[in-house]
PAZAPA-4460 file (N, C-alpha, C; in steps of 0.05 Angstrom, whole numbers, plus 32768, in hexadecimal, padded with zeros to 4 digits):
% residues 299
    n_x    n_y    n_z   ca_x   ca_y   ca_z    c_x    c_y    c_z   seq   type   mol
   8C5E   828B   8836   8C44   8288   8843   8C48   8280   8860     1      M     A
   8C38   828B   8872   8C3A   8285   888E   8C2E   826A   8894     2      G     A
   8C36   825F   88AA   8C2B   8245   88B3   8C10   824A   88C0     3      V     A
   8BFC   823A   88B7   8BE1   823D   88C2   8BE1   8232   88DF     4      S     A
   8BD6   8243   88F1   8BD5   823B   890E   8BB9   8231   8914     5      V     A
   8BB7   8219   891F   8B9E   820E   8926   8B91   821D   893E     6      K     A
   8B77   8220   893E   8B6A   822D   8955   8B6D   821B   896E     7      P     A
   8B6D   8228   8985   8B6F   8219   899E   8B53   8210   89A7     8      K     A
   8B52   81F9   89B2   8B39   81EF   89BF   8B40   81E6   89DB     9      L     A
   8B35   81F4   89EF   8B39   81EE   8A0B   8B23   81DC   8A15    10      L     A
   8B2A   81C4   8A1C   8B17   81B1   8A28   8B19   81B1   8A46    11      L     A
   8B03   81B2   8A53   8B02   81AE   8A70   8AF9   8192   8A77    12      S     A
   8B07   8184   8A87   8AFF   816A   8A91   8AF9   816D   8AAF    13      A     A
   8AE8   8181   8AB5   8AE2   8187   8AD0   8ACF   8173   8ADD    14      G     A
   8ACA   8177   8AF7   8AB8   8166   8B06   8AA5   8178   8B14    15      L     A
   8A8C   816F   8B17   8A78   8180   8B24   8A7F   8188   8B40    16      S     A
   8A76   819F   8B49   8A7B   81AA   8B63   8A98   81AF   8B69    17      A     A
   8AA7   81B6   8B54   8AC4   81BA   8B57   8ACC   81D7   8B50    18      S     A
   8ABA   81E7   8B45   8AC1   8202   8B3E   8AC5   8207   8B20    19      G     A
   8ABB   81F5   8B0F   8AC0   81F8   8AF3   8AB1   820F   8AE6    20      S     A
   8A9A   8216   8AF2   8A8B   822D   8AE8   8A9B   8247   8AEA    21      T     A
   8AA6   824C   8B02   8AB5   8264   8B06   8AD0   8263   8AF7    22      S     A
   8ADB   824B   8AF4   8AF3   8248   8AE3   8AEC   8250   8AC7    23      L     A
   8AD6   8247   8ABC   8ACE   824F   8AA1   8ACA   826E   8AA0    24      Y     A
   8ABC   8279   8AB4   8AB8   8296   8AB5   8AD3   82A5   8AB4    25      Y     A
   8AE5   829C   8AC4   8AFF   82A9   8AC5   8B0E   82A8   8AAA    26      T     A
   8B0E   8291   8A9D   8B1B   828E   8A84   8B0D   829F   8A6E    27      I     A
   8AF2   829E   8A6F   8AE3   82AE   8A5C   8AE8   82CC   8A60    28      W     A
   8AE6   82D5   8A79   8AE8   82F1   8A80   8B04   82FD   8A7A    29      N     A
   8B18   82EB   8A7A   8B33   82F3   8A73   8B37   82F3   8A54    30      N     A
   8B22   82ED   8A46   8B24   82ED   8A28   8B37   82D8   8A1E    31      K     A
   8B39   82C2   8A2D   8B49   82AC   8A23   8B39   8299   8A11    32      Y     A
   8B22   828F   8A1C   8B13   827B   8A0D   8AF5   8281   8A0E    33      A     A
   8AE7   8279   89F9   8ACA   827D   89F7   8ABD   8261   89F2    34      H     A
   8AA9   825A   8A01   8A9D   8240   89FF   8A84   823E   89ED    35      G     A
   8A7D   8254   89DF   8A66   8253   89CE   8A4C   8258   89DC    36      G     A
   8A37   824A   89D4   8A1C   8250   89DD   8A15   8244   89F8    37      V     A
   8A24   8230   8A01   8A1F   8224   8A1B   8A3A   821D   8A28    38      V     A
   8A3A   821C   8A43   8A52   8213   8A51   8A56   81F5   8A4D    39      K     A
   8A40   81E6   8A50   8A43   81C9   8A4F   8A30   81BD   8A3A    40      E     A
   8A3A   81B9   8A23   8A2B   81AB   8A0E   8A2B   818D   8A12    41      S     A
   8A40   8183   8A20   8A44   8166   8A24   8A45   8157   8A0A    42      N     A
   8A4F   8165   89F5   8A4D   815A   89DA   8A5E   8141   89D6    43      Y     A
   8A76   8141   89E0   8A87   812A   89DD   8A7C   8112   89EC    44      L     A
   8A71   8117   8A03   8A65   8101   8A12   8A4D   80F5   8A03    45      Y     A
   8A3D   8107   89F6   8A27   80FD   89E6   8A30   80EB   89CF    46      K     A
   8A47   80F2   89C3   8A51   80E1   89AE   8A5A   80C6   89BA    47      I     A
   8A68   80C7   89D0   8A72   80AE   89DC   8A5C   809D   89E7    48      Q     A
   8A49   80A9   89F6   8A35   8099   8A05   8A19   80A3   8A00    49      S     A
   8A0E   809F   89E8   89F4   80AA   89E1   89DD   809F   89F3    50      P     A
   89DE   8085   89F8   89C9   8079   8A08   89CA   8083   8A25    51      K     A
   89E2   8085   8A30   89E5   808F   8A4C   89DC   80AC   8A4D    52      E     A
   89E1   80BB   8A38   89D9   80D7   8A38   89BB   80DA   8A38    53      W     A
   89AD   80CA   8A29   8990   80CB   8A28   8984   80C3   8A43    54      E     A
   8990   80AF   8A50   8987   80A7   8A6A   898C   80BE   8A7F    55      Q     A
   89A3   80CB   8A7C   89A9   80E1   8A8D   8995   80F8   8A8A    56      N     A
   898D   80FD   8A71   8979   8112   8A6C   895F   810D   8A7A    57      K     A
   8956   80F4   8A7A   893D   80EC   8A87   8940   80F0   8AA5    58      E     A
   8957   80E8   8AB0   895B   80EB   8ACC   895B   8109   8AD4    59      H     A
   8967   811A   8AC3   8968   8136   8ACA   894D   8143   8ACA    60      N     A
   893A   8139   8ABA   891F   8144   8ABA   8913   8142   8AD6    61      K     A
   8918   812C   8AE4   890C   8128   8AFE   8918   813B   8B13    62      S     A
   892F   8147   8B0D   893D   8158   8B20   8934   8175   8B1E    63      K     A
   8927   817C   8B08   8922   8199   8B03   890F   81A5   8B18    64      K     A
   88FC   8195   8B22   88EA   81A0   8B35   88F8   81A8   8B4F    65      Q     A
   890F   819B   8B55   891D   81A2   8B6D   8931   81B8   8B69    66      F     A
   893B   81BC   8B50   8951   81CE   8B4B   894A   81E7   8B3C    67      S     A
   8930   81EA   8B34   892A   8201   8B22   892E   821C   8B2F    68      K     A
   892C   821D   8B4A   8930   8237   8B57   894A   8238   8B67    69      N     A
   895D   8226   8B60   8976   8225   8B6E   898C   8230   8B5D    70      I     A
   899B   8242   8B68   89B2   824D   8B5A   89CC   8244   8B68    71      D     A
   89E1   8242   8B59   89FB   823D   8B65   8A01   8256   8B76    72      K     A
   8A12   8252   8B8A   8A1A   826A   8B9A   8A26   8280   8B8A    73      P     A
   8A32   827A   8B73   8A39   828F   8B60   8A2A   828B   8B46    74      W     A
   8A1F   82A1   8B3C   8A14   82A0   8B21   8A25   82B2   8B0F    75      K     A
   8A2A   82A9   8AF7   8A39   82BA   8AE5   8A29   82D3   8AE1    76      L     A
   8A38   82EA   8AE0   8A2B   8304   8AE0   8A18   8307   8AC8    77      E     A
   8A20   8300   8AB1   8A10   8304   8A9A   8A14   82ED   8A86    78      D     A
   8A04   82D8   8A8B   8A07   82C0   8A7B   8A03   82C5   8A5D    79      V     A
   89F0   82D7   8A57   89EB   82DC   8A3B   8A04   82E7   8A2D    80      S     A
   8A13   82F8   8A3A   8A2C   8302   8A2E   8A40   82EC   8A2B    81      N     A
   8A43   82DB   8A3F   8A57   82C6   8A3E   8A52   82B2   8A28    82      I     A
   8A39   82AB   8A24   8A34   8296   8A11   8A29   82A0   89F6    83      F     A
   8A27   82BA   89F3   8A1C   82C6   89DB   8A32   82C5   89C5    84      N     A
   8A2B   82BC   89AD   8A3C   82BE   8996   8A2B   82C6   897E    85      T     A
   8A38   82CC   8969   8A2A   82D3   8951   8A26   82BB   893E    86      S     A
   8A29   82A3   8949   8A23   828B   893A   8A05   828C   8933    87      L     A
   89FF   8283   891B   89E3   8283   8913   89D3   826F   8922    88      S     A
   89B8   8273   8923   89A7   8260   8930   89A9   8244   8923    89      G     A
   89AE   8244   8909   89B1   822B   88FB   89C9   821C   8905    90      K     A
   89E0   822A   890A   89F8   821D   8914   89F3   8211   8930    91      H     A
   89E5   8221   8940   89E0   8218   895B   89CD   8200   895C    92      I     A
   89B8   8201   894B   89A6   81EB   894A   89B3   81D1   8940    93      D     A
   89C4   81D4   892C   89D3   81BD   8922   89E4   81B0   8937    94      E     A
   89F0   81C1   8948   8A02   81B8   895C   89F3   81AB   8974    95      Y     A
   89DF   81B8   897D   89D2   81AF   8996   89BA   819D   8993    96      L     A
   89AD   819E   897B   8993   8191   8979   8991   817C   8962    97      H     A
   89A7   8175   8957   89A7   8160   8943   89BA   8149   894C    98      T     A
   89B9   8134   893C   89CA   811D   8943   89E7   8125   8945    99      K     A
   89F4   811C   895B   8A10   8124   8960   8A24   8116   894F   100      V     A
   8A3A   8123   8949   8A50   8116   893B   8A69   8126   8940   101      S     A
   8A80   8119   893E   8A99   8127   8942   8A9C   813D   892D   102      L     A
   8A93   8139   8914   8A95   814D   88FF   8A86   8166   8907   103      E     A
   8A6E   8163   8913   8A5F   817B   891B   8A6D   8189   8932   104      K     A
   8A79   817A   8944   8A87   8186   895A   8A9F   8197   8950   105      Y     A
   8AAD   818C   893D   8AC4   819B   8932   8ABA   81B4   8923   106      I     A
   8AA6   81B0   8912   8A9C   81C7   8902   8A91   81DD   8914   107      N     A
   8A83   81D5   8929   8A78   81EA   893C   8A8E   81FA   8948   108      Y     A
   8AA3   81ED   8952   8AB9   81FB   895F   8AC9   820C   894B   109      N     A
   8ACB   8203   8933   8AD9   8213   891E   8AC9   822C   8918   110      L     A
   8AAE   8229   8916   8A9D   8240   8911   8A9E   8253   8929   111      R     A
   8A9E   8248   8941   8AA0   8259   8959   8ABA   8268   8959   112      L     A
   8AD0   825B   8951   8AEA   8268   8950   8AE9   8280   893C   113      W     A
   8ADC   827C   8926   8ADA   8292   8912   8ACC   82AA   891F   114      D     A
   8AB9   82A5   8931   8AAA   82BB   893E   8ABA   82C9   8953   115      V     A
   8ACA   82BA   8963   8AD6   82C6   897B   8AF4   82CB   8978   116      V     A
   8B00   82C4   8962   8B1E   82C4   8960   8B2A   82DF   8962   117      K     A
   8B1B   82F4   895D   8B27   830F   895F   8B27   8319   897C   118      D     A
   8B19   830B   898D   8B17   8314   89A9   8B22   82FF   89BD   119      E     A
   8B21   82E6   89B6   8B2A   82D1   89C8   8B41   82C1   89BC   120      Y     A
   8B4F   82B2   89CE   8B66   82A2   89C6   8B5E   8286   89BE   121      Q     A
   8B46   827D   89C7   8B40   8261   89C4   8B21   825E   89C5   122      S     A
   8B18   8247   89BB   8AFD   823E   89C1   8AFF   822A   89D8   123      V     A
   8AE8   8224   89E4   8AE8   8213   89FC   8AD0   8201   89FD   124      A     A
   8AD4   81EB   8A0C   8ABE   81D8   8A10   8AC0   81CF   8A2D   125      E     A
   8AAE   81D9   8A3E   8AB0   81D6   8A5B   8A9A   81C4   8A66   126      F     A
   8A97   81AD   8A5A   8A83   8199   8A64   8A8F   8187   8A79   127      S     A
   8A82   8186   8A90   8A8C   8174   8AA5   8A8B   8157   8A9C   128      N     A
   8A79   8150   8A8A   8A78   8135   8A80   8A92   812C   8A72   129      K     A
   8AA3   813F   8A6B   8ABC   8138   8A5F   8ACD   8126   8A72   130      N     A
   8AC8   8129   8A8B   8AD6   8118   8A9F   8ACF   80FB   8A9C   131      S     A
   8AB9   80F5   8A8E   8AB0   80D9   8A8B   8AB7   80CE   8A6F   132      Q     A
   8AC6   80DD   8A60   8ACF   80D2   8A46   8AE4   80BC   8A4B   133      L     A
   8AE1   80A6   8A3D   8AF3   8090   8A41   8B0D   8094   8A31   134      S     A
   8B22   8087   8A39   8B3B   8088   8A2A   8B37   807E   8A0E   135      E     A
   8B28   8069   8A0B   8B24   805D   89F1   8B15   8071   89DE   136      R     A
   8B01   807E   89E9   8AF2   8091   89D8   8B03   80A9   89D1   137      F     A
   8B12   80B4   89E4   8B23   80CB   89DE   8B38   80C4   89CA   138      M     A
   8B43   80AC   89CC   8B57   80A4   89B8   8B4B   80A2   899C   139      M     A
   8B31   809B   899B   8B24   8098   8981   8B1F   80B3   8973   140      S     A
   8B1E   80C9   8983   8B18   80E3   8977   8B31   80F5   8978   141      I     A
   8B46   80ED   8985   8B5D   80FE   898A   8B69   8109   8970   142      R     A
   8B70   80F7   895E   8B7F   8100   8946   8B6E   8112   8935   143      D     A
   8B55   810D   8934   8B43   811E   8923   8B41   813A   8930   144      E     A
   8B3E   813C   894A   8B3D   8156   8957   8B57   8165   8954   145      L     A
   8B6D   8157   8956   8B88   8164   8954   8B8E   816D   8938   146      L     A
   8B7F   8163   8924   8B82   816E   8909   8B7A   818B   8907   147      K     A
   8B66   8192   8918   8B59   81AC   8915   8B60   81BF   892C   148      Y     A
   8B67   81B4   8944   8B69   81C4   895C   8B83   81BF   896B   149      F     A
   8B8D   81D3   8978   8BA2   81D1   898C   8B94   81CC   89A6   150      D     A
   8B94   81B4   89B0   8B84   81AC   89C7   8B93   81B1   89E1   151      I     A
   8B85   81BD   89F4   8B8F   81BE   8A10   8B78   81B4   8A22   152      K     A
   8B7F   81A8   8A38   8B6B   819D   8A4B   8B71   81A8   8A67   153      V     A
   8B5C   81B2   8A74   8B5F   81BC   8A8F   8B4B   81AE   8AA1   154      V     A
   8B53   81A7   8AB9   8B41   819B   8ACC   8B45   81A8   8AE7   155      M     A
   8B30   81AD   8AF6   8B33   81BA   8B10   8B2B   81A6   8B26   156      I     A
   8B3D   81A3   8B3A   8B3A   818F   8B4F   8B34   819E   8B6A   157      F     A
   8B21   8195   8B78   8B19   81A0   8B92   8B1D   818C   8BA8   158      R     A
   8B20   8195   8BC0   8B23   8182   8BD7   8B0D   816D   8BD4   159      D     A
   8B15   8153   8BD4   8B02   813E   8BCE   8AE9   813E   8BE0   160      P     A
   8AED   8142   8BFA   8AD6   8142   8C0C   8AC3   8159   8C06   161      I     A
   8ACF   8171   8C03   8ABE   8189   8BFD   8AAF   8186   8BE3   162      R     A
   8ABC   817A   8BCF   8AAF   8175   8BB6   8A97   8163   8BB9   163      K     A
   8A9B   814C   8BC6   8A85   8139   8BCB   8A6F   8146   8BDB   164      L     A
   8A76   8155   8BEF   8A62   8162   8C00   8A51   8176   8BEF   165      W     A
   8A5E   8184   8BDD   8A4F   8196   8BCB   8A3A   8187   8BBB   166      G     A
   8A42   8170   8BB0   8A2F   815F   8BA1   8A19   8155   8BB3   167      I     A
   8A1F   814E   8BCC   8A0B   8144   8BDE   89F7   815A   8BE4   168      C     A
   8A00   8173   8BE7   89ED   8189   8BEB   89DB   818C   8BD3   169      N     A
   89E6   818A   8BBB   89D5   818E   8BA3   89C1   8178   8BA1   170      R     A
   89C9   815F   8BA6   89B6   8148   8BA4   89A1   814A   8BBA   171      K     A
   89A9   8155   8BD1   8995   815A   8BE6   8980   816D   8BDE   172      S     A
   8988   8183   8BD0   8975   8196   8BC5   8963   818A   8BB0   173      K     A
   896C   8175   8BA3   895B   8167   8B90   8948   8153   8B9D   174      W     A
   8949   8151   8BB7   8937   8140   8BC6   8940   8124   8BCA   175      G     A
   895B   811F   8BCA   8965   8104   8BCC   896C   80FC   8BE9   176      E     A
   8966   810E   8BFC   896C   8108   8C18   897E   811D   8C24   177      G     A
   8987   8118   8C3C   8999   812C   8C4A   89B5   812A   8C3D   178      S     A
   89C5   813F   8C3E   89E0   813D   8C34   89F1   8127   8C41   179      P     A
   89EC   8123   8C5B   89FC   810F   8C6A   89F5   80F3   8C5F   180      E     A
   89DB   80EE   8C5B   89D3   80D3   8C51   89DD   80CE   8C35   181      S     A
   89DD   80E3   8C25   89E6   80E1   8C09   8A04   80DC   8C08   182      I     A
   8A13   80E9   8C1A   8A30   80E5   8C1C   8A36   80C8   8C21   183      L     A
   8A28   80BC   8C34   8A2D   80A0   8C3B   8A26   808E   8C23   184      K     A
   8A12   8096   8C14   8A0A   8086   8BFC   8A1F   8086   8BE7   185      K     A
   8A2D   809D   8BE3   8A40   80A0   8BCE   8A5D   809E   8BD7   186      Y     A
   8A62   8097   8BF0   8A7D   8099   8BFA   8A90   8086   8BEC   187      I     A
   8A86   8070   8BE2   8A97   805C   8BD4   8A9B   8064   8BB7   188      D     A
   8A8B   8077   8BAC   8A8D   807F   8B90   8A8C   809E   8B8F   189      Y     A
   8AA0   80AB   8B9B   8A9E   80C8   8B9E   8AA5   80D8   8B85   190      P     A
   8AAD   80CB   8B6F   8AB3   80D9   8B56   8AC8   80EF   8B59   191      N     A
   8ADD   80E8   8B67   8AF3   80FA   8B6B   8B0E   80EC   8B67   192      V     A
   8B0E   80DA   8B54   8B27   80CB   8B4F   8B38   80DC   8B3C   193      N     A
   8B44   80F1   8B47   8B52   8105   8B37   8B69   80F9   8B28   194      Y     A
   8B78   80E7   8B34   8B90   80DC   8B28   8B88   80CD   8B0F   195      V     A
   8B73   80BC   8B10   8B6C   80AD   8AF8   8B62   80BF   8AE2   196      D     A
   8B53   80D4   8AE9   8B4A   80E7   8AD5   8B61   80F4   8AC7   197      L     A
   8B74   80FF   8AD6   8B8B   810D   8ACB   8B9C   80FA   8ABA   198      Y     A
   8BA1   80E2   8AC4   8BB3   80D0   8AB5   8BA5   80C6   8A9C   199      E     A
   8B8B   80C3   8A9C   8B7D   80BA   8A84   8B80   80CF   8A6E   200      R     A
   8B7D   80E8   8A75   8B7F   80FE   8A61   8B9C   8101   8A58   201      Y     A
   8BAF   80FD   8A6A   8BCB   80FF   8A62   8BD2   80EA   8A4E   202      V     A
   8BC8   80D2   8A52   8BCE   80BC   8A40   8BC4   80C2   8A24   203      R     A
   8BAE   80D0   8A22   8BA2   80D6   8A08   8BAE   80EE   89FB   204      V     A
   8BB0   8104   8A0A   8BB7   811E   89FF   8BD4   8126   8A03   205      W     A
   8BE1   8119   8A16   8BFD   8120   8A1C   8BFE   8133   8A34   206      G     A
   8C13   8130   8A44   8C15   8140   8A5D   8C16   815E   8A57   207      K     A
   8C22   8166   8A41   8C25   8182   8A3B   8C0B   818F   8A34   208      H     A
   8BF6   8180   8A2F   8BDC   818B   8A28   8BC8   818A   8A3F   209      R     A
   8BD0   817F   8A55   8BBC   817B   8A6B   8BC6   8188   8A84   210      V     A
   8BB4   8197   8A92   8BBC   81A5   8AAA   8BA5   81A3   8ABF   211      K     A
   8BAC   819B   8AD7   8B98   819D   8AED   8BA0   81B5   8AFE   212      F     A
   8B8C   81C2   8B08   8B90   81D8   8B1C   8B80   81D2   8B35   213      I     A
   8B89   81DC   8B4B   8B7D   81D7   8B65   8B69   81ED   8B6B   214      I     A
   8B50   81E5   8B6F   8B3B   81F9   8B75   8B42   820D   8B8A   215      N     A
   8B4B   8203   8BA1   8B4F   8214   8BB8   8B66   8228   8BB3   216      E     A
   8B7B   821F   8BA5   8B91   8231   8B9E   8B88   8246   8B8A   217      D     A
   8B79   823C   8B76   8B70   824E   8B60   8B5F   8265   8B6B   218      F     A
   8B4C   825E   8B7D   8B3A   8272   8B88   8B46   8282   8B9F   219      Y     A
   8B5E   827C   8BA6   8B6D   828E   8BB7   8B7C   82A3   8BA7   220      K     A
   8B7D   829E   8B8D   8B8A   82B1   8B7B   8BA2   82A7   8B6D   221      G     A
   8BA9   828D   8B71   8BC1   8282   8B64   8BB9   827A   8B47   222      D     A
   8BBA   828D   8B35   8BB2   8287   8B19   8BCA   8283   8B07   223      V     A
   8BE2   8284   8B12   8BFA   8282   8B02   8BFD   8267   8AF4   224      Q     A
   8BF7   8251   8B02   8BF9   8237   8AF4   8BE7   8235   8ADB   225      P     A
   8BCF   8240   8ADD   8BBD   8240   8AC6   8BC8   8253   8AB0   226      L     A
   8BD2   826A   8AB8   8BDD   827D   8AA5   8BF4   8270   8A96   227      S     A
   8C05   8262   8AA5   8C1D   8256   8A98   8C14   8240   8A84   228      D     A
   8C00   8231   8A8C   8BF6   821B   8A7B   8BEA   8226   8A61   229      F     A
   8BDA   823B   8A64   8BCC   8246   8A4D   8BDE   8259   8A3D   230      L     A
   8BF5   8260   8A49   8C07   8273   8A3C   8BF8   828D   8A37   231      E     A
   8BE9   8296   8A4B   8BD9   82AD   8A49   8BD3   82B8   8A65   232      F     A
   8BD6   82D1   8A6A   8BD2   82DB   8A86   8BB5   82DA   8A8E   233      P     A
   8BB0   82CC   8AA4   8B95   82CA   8AAF   8B94   82D9   8ACA   234      I     A
   8B81   82EB   8ACC   8B7D   82FA   8AE5   8B65   82EE   8AF3   235      S     A
   8B65   82EE   8B0D   8B4F   82E1   8B1D   8B35   82F1   8B1C   236      P     A
   8B29   82F3   8B05   8B11   8304   8B01   8AF9   82F8   8B0F   237      S     A
   8AFA   82DF   8B18   8AE3   82D4   8B27   8ADE   82E4   8B40   238      Y     A
   8AF1   82F4   8B49   8AED   8304   8B61   8AD9   831B   8B5B   239      Q     A
   8AD4   8320   8B42   8AC2   8336   8B3A   8AA5   832D   8B37   240      D     A
   8AA0   8312   8B3A   8A85   8309   8B37   8A74   8314   8B4E   241      I     A
   8A5E   8320   8B47   8A4D   832D   8B5B   8A3C   8319   8B6B   242      K     A
   8A31   8305   8B5D   8A20   82F2   8B6A   8A32   82DC   8B76   243      Y     A
   8A3F   82E4   8B8B   8A54   82D3   8B95   8A50   82CD   8BB3   244      L     A
   8A53   82B4   8BBA   8A51   82AC   8BD6   8A69   829C   8BDD   245      N     A
   8A7E   82AA   8BE5   8A98   829D   8BED   8AA3   828D   8BD6   246      D     A
   8AAE   829A   8BC2   8AB9   828D   8BAA   8ACF   8279   8BB1   247      I     A
   8ADC   827C   8BC8   8AF4   826D   8BCE   8AED   8251   8BD8   248      K     A
   8ADD   8242   8BC9   8ADB   8226   8BD0   8ABE   821C   8BD4   249      G     A
   8AAB   822E   8BD7   8A90   8225   8BDD   8A7F   8224   8BC4   250      R     A
   8A77   820C   8BBD   8A66   8209   8BA5   8A49   8205   8BAD   251      V     A
   8A43   81EE   8BB9   8A29   81E9   8BC3   8A27   81E6   8BE1   252      Y     A
   8A3E   81E5   8BEE   8A3F   81DC   8C0A   8A34   81F0   8C1E   253      S     A
   8A2E   8209   8C15   8A24   821C   8C28   8A07   8216   8C30   254      D     A
   89F9   8205   8C21   89DE   81FF   8C29   89DD   81EE   8C42   255      W     A
   89F0   81DE   8C46   89F2   81CE   8C5F   8A0F   81CA   8C66   256      C     A
   8A17   81D4   8C7D   8A33   81D4   8C84   8A3C   81B7   8C8B   257      E     A
   8A55   81B2   8C85   8A61   8198   8C8B   8A6C   8198   8CA7   258      L     A
   8A60   8187   8CB8   8A69   8186   8CD4   8A81   8173   8CD7   259      D     A
   8A8D   8175   8CEF   8AA6   8166   8CF3   8AA2   8148   8CF0   260      Y     A
   8A8D   813D   8CFC   8A8A   8120   8CFB   8A85   8116   8CDE   261      E     A
   8A76   8125   8CCE   8A72   811D   8CB3   8A8C   811E   8CA3   262      T     A
   8A9B   8134   8CA8   8AB5   8137   8C9A   8AC8   8120   8CA2   263      W     A
   8AC8   8119   8CBC   8ADA   8104   8CC5   8AD3   80E9   8CB9   264      N     A
   8AB8   80E3   8CB7   8AAF   80CB   8CAA   8AB8   80CA   8C8D   265      Y     A
   8AB5   80E1   8C80   8ABC   80E2   8C63   8ADA   80DE   8C60   266      A     A
   8AEA   80EA   8C72   8B07   80E8   8C6F   8B10   80CB   8C74   267      Y     A
   8B04   80BE   8C87   8B0C   80A2   8C8C   8B07   8090   8C73   268      D     A
   8AF2   8097   8C64   8AEB   8087   8C4D   8AF8   8090   8C33   269      N     A
   8B02   80A9   8C33   8B0C   80B5   8C1A   8B2A   80BC   8C1B   270      M     A
   8B38   80B4   8C31   8B54   80BC   8C33   8B65   80AF   8C1D   271      K     A
   8B5B   8099   8C12   8B6A   808C   8BFC   8B6D   809F   8BE4   272      W     A
   8B59   80B1   8BE0   8B5B   80C4   8BCA   8B72   80D8   8BCF   273      I     A
   8B74   80E2   8BE8   8B8A   80F4   8BEE   8BA5   80E6   8BEB   274      Y     A
   8BA6   80CD   8BF5   8BBF   80BE   8BF4   8BC7   80B9   8BD7   275      N     A
   8BB4   80B2   8BC6   8BBA   80AD   8BAA   8BC4   80C6   8B9C   276      K     A
   8BB8   80DC   8BA2   8BC0   80F6   8B97   8BDD   80FC   8B9F   277      F     A
   8BE3   80F8   8BB9   8BFE   80FE   8BC2   8C12   80EB   8BB6   278      E     A
   8C0B   80D1   8BB5   8C1E   80BE   8BA9   8C24   80C3   8B8C   279      N     A
   8C10   80CF   8B7E   8C14   80D4   8B61   8C22   80EF   8B5C   280      T     A
   8C1A   8104   8B6A   8C23   811F   8B64   8C37   8129   8B79   281      F     A
   8C3C   811A   8B8E   8C50   8121   8BA2   8C48   8135   8BB7   282      G     A
   8C2F   813C   8BB8   8C26   814F   8BCC   8C08   814E   8BCF   283      Y     A
   8BFD   8159   8BE4   8BE1   815D   8BE8   8BDC   817B   8BE9   284      I     A
   8BCA   8187   8BDA   8BC5   81A4   8BDB   8BC0   81AC   8BF8   285      P     A
   8BCB   81C3   8BFF   8BCC   81CC   8C1B   8BB0   81CE   8C28   286      S     A
   8B9B   81D3   8C19   8B81   81D6   8C25   8B70   81BC   8C24   287      D     A
   8B7C   81A8   8C1A   8B6C   818F   8C18   8B6F   817E   8C32   288      W     A
   8B59   8173   8C3A   8B59   8161   8C51   8B5F   816F   8C6B   289      G     A
   8B5E   8189   8C6B   8B64   8199   8C83   8B4F   81AE   8C89   290      K     A
   8B3C   81B0   8C78   8B28   81C5   8C7B   8B19   81C4   8C95   291      L     A
   8B16   81AB   8CA0   8B06   81A9   8CB8   8B15   819C   8CCF   292      Y     A
   8B2E   8196   8CCB   8B3D   8189   8CE1   8B42   819D   8CF7   293      T     A
   8B41   81B6   8CF1   8B46   81CB   8D06   8B2E   81D0   8D17   294      A     A
   8B16   81C6   8D0F   8AFE   81CC   8D1E   8AFE   81BC   8D38   295      L     A
   8AF4   81C7   8D4C   8AF2   81B9   8D65   8ADC   81A4   8D63   296      E     A
   8AE3   818C   8D6A   8ACF   8176   8D69   8AB8   817C   8D7C   297      K     A
   8A9F   817A   8D72   8A88   817F   8D84   8A89   816C   8D9C   298      P     A
   8A82   8176   8DB3   8A81   8166   8DCB   8A66   8158   8DCE   299      K     A
***
């Protein structure tokens, strides 16, 4: 008798305004992984932090009036195709609209695997809220998940200033002020502590299961590190997305350009992030911290 092979589950611990949507599109379009009925169920976060999730839902309701007519610079070509599965409505309702539990999470992904296994290599869970899972919580679910799945974790890191600026643009569209004022508000808590995020996941899942990729390199076409990690050839199919506005790094920042003085202020306050990354990984990605240094300072 052959040895039973566990299905793969690809977790994304991405961060907003970093390119995780197009990363998901690329992985899906290459027939590597399928995420089921939604890209971000935030299911594990709901298990970990139910009260915080309910508060977040209420906060999001107030943002809809500002964002209902706003699209990301890239829209997935056909979302219905990407998220469509033959899971029954009962399975979907049980997963999305009833009390959450780890057992339901496991059962949903096992059912999803039964649906997509002839076409895909893995199931996937691409919720950005996964970046907020604590080490303690992940340790509490790790062994049970590993009973059923071969876990891999991918995270995409973008130039810290450009990432924060993208978020500032989005919050500005929600009516929270100008991007510049929002940047100053969040400059001490920019949510780009990549080293801590990576090391937290490594401590739980092991270094061989966790991979970060650099946004700017990936969207230049350097997909080999991801292919090597997944042990599956990935082609840069994000280049085929039709609803595209400069895929190579612009998420929300095209609504309001980042001027030299704002960038310089951000760098003065955020250079510790670059230094910490270099001290940990031995380098700084070539496009980080340099995107605007070549601009002539306004007179």
